[in-house]
N, C-alpha and C positions, 0 to 999 in steps of 0.2 A: 653237864648240861648237853642235851642233844636236841637239835632243831632240824626239822625236815623242810627243805625248800622245794616247792612244787613249781616247775617251770613249764610253760606252754599250756596252762589250763584254759580250755575253751568252755565257758559256762553252758552253752547250749548242748554241747556234746559230752563233756567230761564230768558233769556234776556228780554222778554216781561214783565214778572211779576216784575222783578227788576226795569225796566223802570217805570212801574206803581207805584211801591213803591216810587220812586223818584218824580214822578209827583204829587202824593197825598201828600207826605211830603211837597213839594214846595207850592202847592195850599192851603194846610190846615194849614200852619203857621210854619213849621220847617225851620231851617236855612241851614241844610246840611245833606248829607247822606255819610256814609263811607261803602264801600262794601269790604268784605274780599278777594274776588278773583279779580284779575286784569281783567278789561273789559273796554277798552278804548271806545268801541262803545256806551256804556251806558253813559259815561261821555260826549261824543260828542253830543249825542241826547239832553241831558239836557242843555248843553251850547247853542245849537241851540234854544231851547225853551226860555232860558233867553234872547238871542239876539232878538228874535221876540216879546216876551211878557213882557220883562223887569225883573228886579230883579237881585240879586246877589247870588242866591242859588248855593251852592257848592256841587260837587260830587267828591269823591276820591275813587279809587278802588285799590285793592292790599294791603289793610290795614290788619295788623295782629290783628285779632279781640280780642284775649286774652290780648295782650299787651294794646290795645286800651281801653278795659274795665278796666283793672287794673290801667291805668294811668289817666282815666277820672276823672276830678275834678267836682263833682256834683253827682246827683242821677241817678242810673242806673235802668231803668224800662223795664222789659222783658214782652212783650205782648205775651200771650200764652192762651191756653184754660184750663190750669191746675192751674192757680193762684187764687188769691182772686178776687171776683166779682168786676168789674169796678165801679159799683154804690156804693160799700162799701169802696173803697180804693182811688179813684181819689182825694177826698178832703183831704186825709191825706198826699199826696205827696206835699212837700214844693214848693210853687209857685215861689219863687225868685231865687232858685238855678238852675244852668244849668241841663238839662236833657239829658240822653242818652237813646233813645228808641230802644230796641233790638227786631228785627224781624228775624225769621228764614225762610230759603227757604226749608230746609228739616229738619229732626229731629235735634234739637240743642243738643249739648253736655250737660250732667248733670251739669257740672261746671257753665254753664250760670245761672241756677236756683240759685246756691249758691252765685255767684258773684253779682247777681242783688240785689238791695236794695228793690225792689218791683217786685213781679211776679203778673201781672195783667191779669185776665181772661176777655176777651171781648166775652163771651159766653163759655159754657162748651161743645160745640159741635164743630166738625171739621169745619173750616172756613178759609177764605183767610187772609193772613197777610196784604194784601192791605186794606181789610175791617176793620181789627182790628186797623190798624194805623189811618185810617180815623175816626173811631168812637172815639178812644182815643183822637186824636187832637181836634175833635169837642167838646167833653166833657171838655177838658182842657181849650180851648179858649171860650167856650160857644157861638160859632158862630161869635165872633168878628173878627176872622181871615179873614172872607170873605169881610170885609170892607177895607182891606189893598190894597193900590195901588202899582202896580209894576212899573209903569212908562215906559212901553215898547212902541215901535212904533205901535204895533197892540193892540187895545183895543176892548173888547167885551162889547157892551152896552146891558143891560138887556132889554128884549122885550117879550111881551105876545105872539107875533106871528112873525115868520120870524127870519132872522139873521141880526143884526145890528152890523157892524164892522167899526171901524175907523182904517185905515191903513195909518200911517204917513210915511211909508218907501219911497213912491214916492216923498213926500215933502222934504225928507232929501237929496235926490240925486241931 
């Protein structure tokens, strides 16, 4: 079980990036996202993606991040540019335990670094939390997450040229 905790979401400013955090988490193998600030529109967007493309990915907003981190039973992994290099630490994180991947929207409180079991640097340069999440999940699953089937009514078929889409929605009606 892998959950992403999004800290510092500002609905007026971060809606698009937080939606991208959710989309990457879903596509790259996480099970859910918890967002610290209430934002029903992000929740609805991901529900619509699940309805169209399948899966049971969950998004909850308005979550008390500190309480969530304190009560999480598993390992807390903070993705940052100040932690230990991903290539040196990813194999030390236990594979069988649940993971809480923490990503910030703005500067995260210092207590996040102390509460995390692992502070993982996905580069020591400024970068996007979306990129850090994608890279971590890809290293974690070694690409196997892309073979997962979501079972939705819309399916994208890999193609060297053009777009190949199976849309079963008209068949269901």
